[in-house]
C-alpha positions as CSV (number, residue, x, y, z in Angstrom):
1,M,-36.4,3.1,22.4
2,F,-33.1,4.7,21.2
3,L,-32.5,6.6,24.4
4,K,-32.7,3.6,26.7
5,G,-29.9,3.9,29.2
6,K,-29.7,7.7,28.7
7,S,-30.8,10.3,31.2
8,A,-32.0,13.9,30.7
9,I,-32.6,17.1,32.5
10,V,-35.2,19.4,31.0
11,T,-35.5,22.8,32.7
12,G,-38.8,24.6,32.7
13,S,-40.6,21.3,32.0
14,T,-43.7,21.3,34.2
15,S,-45.8,22.7,31.3
16,G,-45.7,23.8,27.7
17,I,-42.7,23.1,25.4
18,G,-40.6,21.7,28.2
19,L,-43.2,19.1,29.3
20,A,-43.7,18.0,25.6
21,I,-39.9,17.5,25.2
22,A,-39.7,15.6,28.5
23,R,-42.5,13.3,27.2
24,A,-40.8,12.8,23.9
25,L,-37.5,11.8,25.6
26,A,-39.2,9.5,28.1
27,G,-41.1,7.9,25.2
28,E,-37.8,6.8,23.8
29,G,-36.6,5.3,27.1
30,A,-34.7,8.2,28.7
31,A,-34.8,8.8,32.5
32,V,-36.0,12.4,32.8
33,M,-35.6,15.0,35.5
34,L,-38.4,17.6,35.5
35,N,-37.8,21.1,36.7
36,G,-40.0,24.1,37.1
37,F,-42.8,25.6,39.1
38,G,-46.5,24.6,39.5
39,E,-49.0,22.7,41.6
40,A,-47.4,19.8,43.5
41,D,-50.1,17.4,42.5
42,A,-49.9,18.2,38.8
43,I,-46.1,17.9,38.9
44,E,-46.3,14.5,40.6
45,R,-48.8,13.3,38.0
46,A,-46.4,14.4,35.2
47,R,-43.5,12.7,36.9
48,A,-45.3,9.5,37.4
49,E,-46.4,9.5,33.7
50,L,-42.9,10.0,32.5
51,A,-41.5,7.2,34.8
52,A,-44.1,4.8,33.4
53,A,-43.4,5.8,29.8
54,S,-39.7,5.5,30.0
55,G,-39.4,2.5,32.2
56,A,-36.3,4.1,33.6
57,G,-37.6,6.4,36.2
58,A,-38.3,10.2,36.5
59,L,-37.5,12.8,39.1
60,Y,-38.5,16.3,39.9
61,D,-36.1,19.0,41.0
62,A,-37.4,22.4,42.1
63,A,-34.1,24.2,41.4
64,D,-34.6,27.9,40.9
65,M,-33.1,28.9,37.6
66,T,-31.9,32.2,39.0
67,K,-29.7,30.5,41.6
68,P,-26.4,29.0,40.3
69,D,-25.9,26.8,43.4
70,E,-29.3,25.2,42.9
71,I,-28.7,24.5,39.2
72,A,-25.4,22.9,40.0
73,A,-27.0,20.8,42.7
74,M,-29.7,19.7,40.2
75,V,-27.1,18.5,37.8
76,A,-25.1,16.7,40.5
77,R,-28.3,15.0,41.7
78,A,-29.0,13.7,38.2
79,H,-25.5,12.4,38.0
80,A,-25.7,10.7,41.4
81,E,-29.0,9.0,40.5
82,W,-28.3,8.0,36.9
83,G,-24.7,8.6,36.0
84,G,-25.6,11.3,33.5
85,P,-26.9,13.6,32.5
86,D,-26.5,12.6,28.8
87,I,-29.0,15.2,27.6
88,V,-29.6,18.7,28.8
89,V,-32.5,20.8,27.5
90,N,-32.3,24.4,28.5
91,N,-36.0,25.4,28.2
92,A,-36.7,27.6,31.2
93,G,-38.0,31.0,30.2
94,I,-40.0,34.0,31.2
95,Q,-41.2,37.1,29.4
96,F,-42.1,40.7,30.1
97,V,-43.4,43.2,27.6
98,S,-42.7,46.9,28.0
99,P,-41.2,49.9,26.2
100,I,-37.5,50.4,27.1
101,A,-38.1,53.7,28.9
102,D,-40.5,52.0,31.3
103,F,-38.8,48.6,31.5
104,P,-38.2,47.6,35.1
105,A,-34.6,46.9,35.9
106,D,-35.5,43.9,38.0
107,K,-37.5,42.4,35.1
108,W,-34.5,42.7,32.8
109,D,-32.3,41.0,35.4
110,A,-34.8,38.1,35.9
111,I,-35.3,37.5,32.1
112,V,-31.6,37.5,31.4
113,A,-31.0,35.2,34.4
114,I,-33.6,32.6,33.5
115,N,-33.5,32.7,29.7
116,L,-29.7,33.0,29.3
117,T,-27.6,32.7,32.4
118,S,-29.3,29.6,33.6
119,A,-28.2,27.8,30.4
120,F,-24.6,28.8,31.1
121,H,-24.8,27.2,34.6
122,T,-26.4,24.0,33.4
123,M,-23.8,23.6,30.6
124,R,-20.9,24.5,32.9
125,A,-22.0,21.7,35.3
126,A,-23.0,19.1,32.6
127,V,-20.3,19.3,30.0
128,P,-17.5,17.7,32.2
129,L,-19.9,14.8,33.0
130,M,-20.7,14.4,29.3
131,R,-17.1,14.4,28.4
132,Q,-16.5,11.5,30.8
133,R,-19.0,9.4,28.8
134,K,-17.9,10.8,25.4
135,W,-21.5,11.5,24.5
136,G,-23.9,14.3,25.1
137,R,-26.7,16.4,23.7
138,I,-27.4,19.9,24.7
139,V,-30.5,21.5,23.2
140,S,-31.6,25.1,24.1
141,T,-35.0,26.5,23.4
142,A,-34.3,29.9,21.8
143,S,-36.9,31.7,19.7
144,A,-37.5,33.4,16.4
145,H,-36.5,36.4,18.6
146,S,-32.9,35.0,18.6
147,L,-32.8,36.1,15.0
148,V,-35.2,39.0,14.7
149,A,-36.6,41.6,17.1
150,S,-40.0,42.9,18.2
151,P,-40.7,46.1,20.0
152,N,-41.2,46.1,23.8
153,K,-39.2,42.9,24.3
154,S,-35.7,44.2,24.8
155,A,-34.7,41.8,27.6
156,Y,-36.1,38.7,25.9
157,V,-34.6,39.5,22.5
158,A,-31.2,40.2,24.1
159,A,-31.3,37.0,26.1
160,K,-32.3,34.8,23.1
161,H,-29.6,36.4,20.9
162,G,-27.1,35.7,23.7
163,L,-28.3,32.1,24.0
164,V,-27.4,31.5,20.4
165,G,-23.9,32.9,20.9
166,L,-23.4,30.7,24.0
167,T,-24.5,27.7,22.0
168,K,-22.0,28.3,19.2
169,S,-19.1,28.8,21.6
170,V,-19.8,25.7,23.6
171,A,-20.4,23.7,20.4
172,L,-16.9,24.6,19.3
173,E,-15.4,23.7,22.6
174,T,-17.0,20.3,22.6
175,A,-16.8,19.5,18.9
176,T,-14.4,16.5,19.4
177,D,-16.0,15.2,22.5
178,G,-19.1,13.4,21.1
179,I,-21.2,16.3,22.3
180,T,-23.5,18.4,20.2
181,V,-24.9,21.8,21.2
182,N,-27.8,23.3,19.3
183,C,-30.7,25.8,19.6
184,I,-34.2,25.4,18.4
185,S,-35.9,28.7,17.6
186,P,-39.7,28.3,17.4
187,G,-42.1,31.0,16.3
188,Y,-45.1,31.6,18.5
189,V,-46.1,28.4,20.3
190,W,-49.4,28.3,22.1
191,T,-48.1,27.9,25.7
192,P,-48.8,29.5,29.0
193,L,-45.8,31.8,28.4
194,V,-47.3,33.2,25.2
195,E,-50.8,33.4,26.6
196,S,-49.6,35.3,29.7
197,Q,-47.9,38.0,27.6
198,I,-51.1,38.9,25.7
199,P,-52.5,41.2,28.4
200,D,-49.2,43.2,28.5
201,T,-49.1,43.5,24.7
202,M,-52.8,44.6,24.7
203,K,-51.9,47.3,27.2
204,A,-48.7,48.3,25.4
205,R,-50.3,48.5,21.9
206,G,-53.9,49.4,22.8
207,M,-55.3,46.3,21.2
208,T,-57.9,43.6,22.0
209,K,-56.9,40.0,22.7
210,E,-58.1,39.0,19.2
211,Q,-56.1,41.8,17.6
212,V,-52.9,40.7,19.5
213,M,-53.3,37.1,18.4
214,N,-54.1,37.8,14.8
215,D,-52.3,41.1,14.0
216,V,-49.3,40.7,16.2
217,L,-48.5,37.1,16.9
218,L,-49.8,35.2,13.9
219,A,-49.0,38.2,11.6
220,A,-45.4,37.2,12.0
221,Q,-45.9,33.6,10.8
222,P,-46.8,33.1,7.1
223,T,-48.5,29.7,8.0
224,K,-51.0,31.7,10.2
225,Q,-50.8,28.8,12.7
226,F,-49.2,28.5,16.1
227,V,-46.3,26.1,16.3
228,T,-47.3,23.2,18.7
229,P,-45.2,22.0,21.6
230,E,-45.2,18.5,20.1
231,Q,-43.6,19.8,16.9
232,V,-40.8,21.4,18.9
233,A,-40.4,18.3,21.0
234,A,-40.0,16.1,17.8
235,F,-37.3,18.5,16.6
236,A,-35.4,18.2,20.0
237,L,-35.8,14.4,19.9
238,F,-34.2,14.2,16.5
239,L,-31.2,16.2,17.7
240,C,-30.6,13.5,20.2
241,R,-30.3,10.8,17.6
242,D,-26.9,9.4,16.4
243,E,-28.0,10.5,12.9
244,A,-27.9,14.1,14.1
245,A,-24.2,13.9,15.3
246,A,-23.0,16.2,12.6
247,I,-25.4,19.0,13.7
248,T,-23.7,21.2,16.2
249,G,-23.5,24.9,16.8
250,A,-26.7,25.4,14.9
251,N,-29.7,27.6,15.4
252,L,-32.6,25.7,13.8
253,S,-35.8,27.5,13.0
254,A,-39.3,26.1,13.5
255,D,-41.3,29.3,13.1
256,G,-43.9,28.8,10.3
257,G,-41.8,30.9,7.9
258,W,-41.4,33.9,10.2
259,T,-37.7,34.5,9.7
260,A,-37.8,33.6,5.9
261,Q,-39.4,37.0,5.3
């Protein structure tokens, strides 16, 4: 358990990629703070599972990722409970699919706030605490859309490109502090976020569900397979190892060959 004695915050971790990452960190002994929306009973089951796996405890914080004060309070709570956070995973994300001419301004604002600006606020609060301990790992879930674009996803693509720039800048600022800052950019992962955008893509492109899955989503990935949450979690876990200390400021792809084309 190489993360015994460490603590982590994983935003957007009540399902999908975030929950898989939380499980991976807890499995190596880290105390983990969950964050996100969902049914209270399901969240409590996940929290109890993580606490048992880590042997170090687990907490849930309902901070709204569009509200800077709540993000700061979540980081402060983790610090008060465990003395960390040693690890921050910026995973919270939402999506909306629409041509630019019809893209609602409030959807743009929400996507940028949750996918990009929330990462700024978690880093801003966590970096000084990591510097005190001279060790830290910040991992942000970006996307293949941080490197390439798709139509009808202007806000998401812009936010993910911005997340990579933020990562590089903070990596340079913390390069001598024992802190690494990286992005993981998955291709299409079968998660509730991907599943929920299928109806909008069907409407925008006049396609069936099967056509969207095969001709839009998996068409981008030469492997013709969805990335799994567990594969992304394993990648994130490796970045927390001491052996990964030289990896910082990187945007690392796990996209089934999508961006190799």
